[in-house]
Every structure is written in structure tokens, then in C-alpha cells.
N, C-alpha and C positions, 0 to 999 in steps of 0.2 A: 589683364590692358593684351590685346587683342594686337598680334603684330598687323602694319600694313605691308608684308609682303608677302607671309606665309599666313597670316590667319590664325595662327598657332596662339593660344589661353595661356597669356602667362602672367605670372604672382605680381600685382601693380608693385609699382617701384622698381622690376628694373630696366637694368641698365639694357641690355643684351638679348635678342630674342634665345630664346634656350634651343631652341627647333632649329631654326635658322642664322643664327647669329644678329642679322640686324638690329642697323641704333634705336632705341625705343626712349631714348632720352628728348627725343622733340616732337614723338608721334603725339604727343597730346597736348603741346601747344597749339592752341588757335592760330589759322592763319588769318591774315589780313581780307577782308573782303572784300572783292572786284567788283571795280562800276558794274552794271546789273543793263544790258543793251539788249536784251533777248528782244523776241520776234513780237512777244505779245506784253509782259508788261515790262518796258521799256518805249511800247508806245507812247506819245503825248497824249492829254488830258483832248485837243484836239480831235485825236480821232475817233476819238467816241464819239463826234457830232450833235454835242451838247446846246440841245437851245436856247433861248433867249429865256432867262427865269423871270418866274412873277414876282414885281419889286411888290410892296406898299411902304405908304412913310410910318414915321414910327408914334408920330402922335393920331393913325387913324383910329376910327374905334373899333372894340375888341369884335364888336357884332358884324361890321364890315369887311373883319379882316375872314372870320368864317366862311361869312357867304360870299367872298371873292373865293375863297380854295374852294368854294361848291358850283360856281359861277365858268370860272375857266376849266378845268378842273385840273387839282395840283396838291401835293399832301404840307407843300413846302413853300414859303414866301419869304422871300428876302426884305428885311426892314433895316431900310434906309432916313436919315435925317440928313438933309441938302445935302442931296446923291452920295453921300460915301455911306455903308457898310457899319451898320452897328447892332446887326441882332441877325437870330432864325426866328420864323416860327412853322411850328409844325404839324403835323397831325398830334404828334403823338403830346404835344406839348395845349392843344383845345381838350384832347382828350385827359391827360391828368392832372392838367391843372385849371381848367375854364370851369370844370363840369360844377354845376350849383351858382353858378356864380352871374350877378345881372351882367350883361355883354354891354348895354351898351353905355354903363358907368365905368368902365375900363378903356385904356388904349391900348393899343397893340405892346408897348413897349414895356407897360406892365407886370406879362408873362412871356415875352420871348427870350429867348435864350440869347444874354448879350457876350461878345466880342466871340463870336463863334470862330472855331478852326476856319480856316480857309486854305486852298490853293490856288497855283497862277497855271497856266494855261497851259503852259512849256513843265511842268510839271509832271513824271508818267505816273500809266496808271497804277503803277505796284507803288509808287508815293502817296495815292487816292485811298487803297485797298490799305495799305500798313495803317494812317491816318483813320479811317473809319477803323477797323478791328482795334485799334488801340483807345482810339474815343466812344464804342457803340454805339456811332456814329451810321443813320442812312444815307445825310445830307448833307453834303458840306458845300460851300460856296468855292464861288472862280472868280478871283477878284483881279483888277489891276488898276495898279493908283488909287485904291483903298475902294473903287465902284467895283459894286457884281457885273457881270459881265454874264456866268453863267451859273449854273447848279449841279455838278455830278449825283448824283444817286445811285446809289449800292444797286440797283435794278440795271440801270445803264450798264454798270461794268460787265453785270451778270452775264445780260443780255452781248455787250461786247465780244468777252470769253467765249460764249456761246457760238457764236457768230464766225471768231477766229478758230476754234477748234472743232465744228462742223459736222 
């Protein structure tokens, strides 16, 4: 165990540093994390300038959803039922789940990712990055009272980080 004072390499389990005598009993106890309000990751999602999401009804035909993705263009659609977010349909869903399927025989709800992980507009960029990393997501909807108001894409986060670090 390295002494936090003099950086001497002590044997694991030693109570005191044999070089400087510093107390090592609490050196390996994790400290409580403090809240992070740094310049970059502590910024709120509002600072990303996320635009209006592309929304589609859950009962829309699958072919109409893919056509809409090409027209807008976007790589994800937020799926709603009675204005409430019920899912997300991404280009990944289209490629992995829809290949070889008769598009007009199914609705978006049949291939969307149900009950997606969501963010609030006042969440921090750090929270968004964490949720993306843990879940393996490239898009996370932003909701207010269950209604979609935006979507954060990984590229939005990276673009913002690059602009700040400059």
C-alpha cells in the first residue's frame, strides 16, 4: 500500500508507514463522493441546445416511420401514445430488428424499444454521459411530465465537449 504522505510502498495491512510513520489505517477507505458542479460536466442539458424531437405515434405503420426518418433526416423517433412517451425507435432498431420484415404489416410499437431510459431538462451532462455509458445508448429522450420535449444524442454531447475544450 502506498503511503498517501510520502508515497513509500508499504506492505498491505500495515497500520503506519514504515518510512514516515503516517497513519495508513484509513488510507484505503473510500471517501464519500462530493457533488460535481464543474464547468463542463456539471452543465445542464439545456446548455446543449437540444432541438425539438421527431415524434411518431405508436400505431404508425413501420414503413411510415422509416420514411419519416429519411425525410427529416433523423436517426431516432420518439414514440408516443396520447402524447406520452412509450418508446424510442432508432436506426439500430431498423437495422437489427426490421430487416426482411414486410413494413406495412407492422406498427412502430412492434419494433420500438419500450419504456426507454429518460432524462429531465435540468439533468447534468454528466448524468447523460453516465446513462449512455451504462446502458449503451446513443439517444436518450428528455421528458417533462411524461411528454417528450427533446432527445440527447451522443454526438450532441461530444460536440459540446469539443466546443468547450476547444
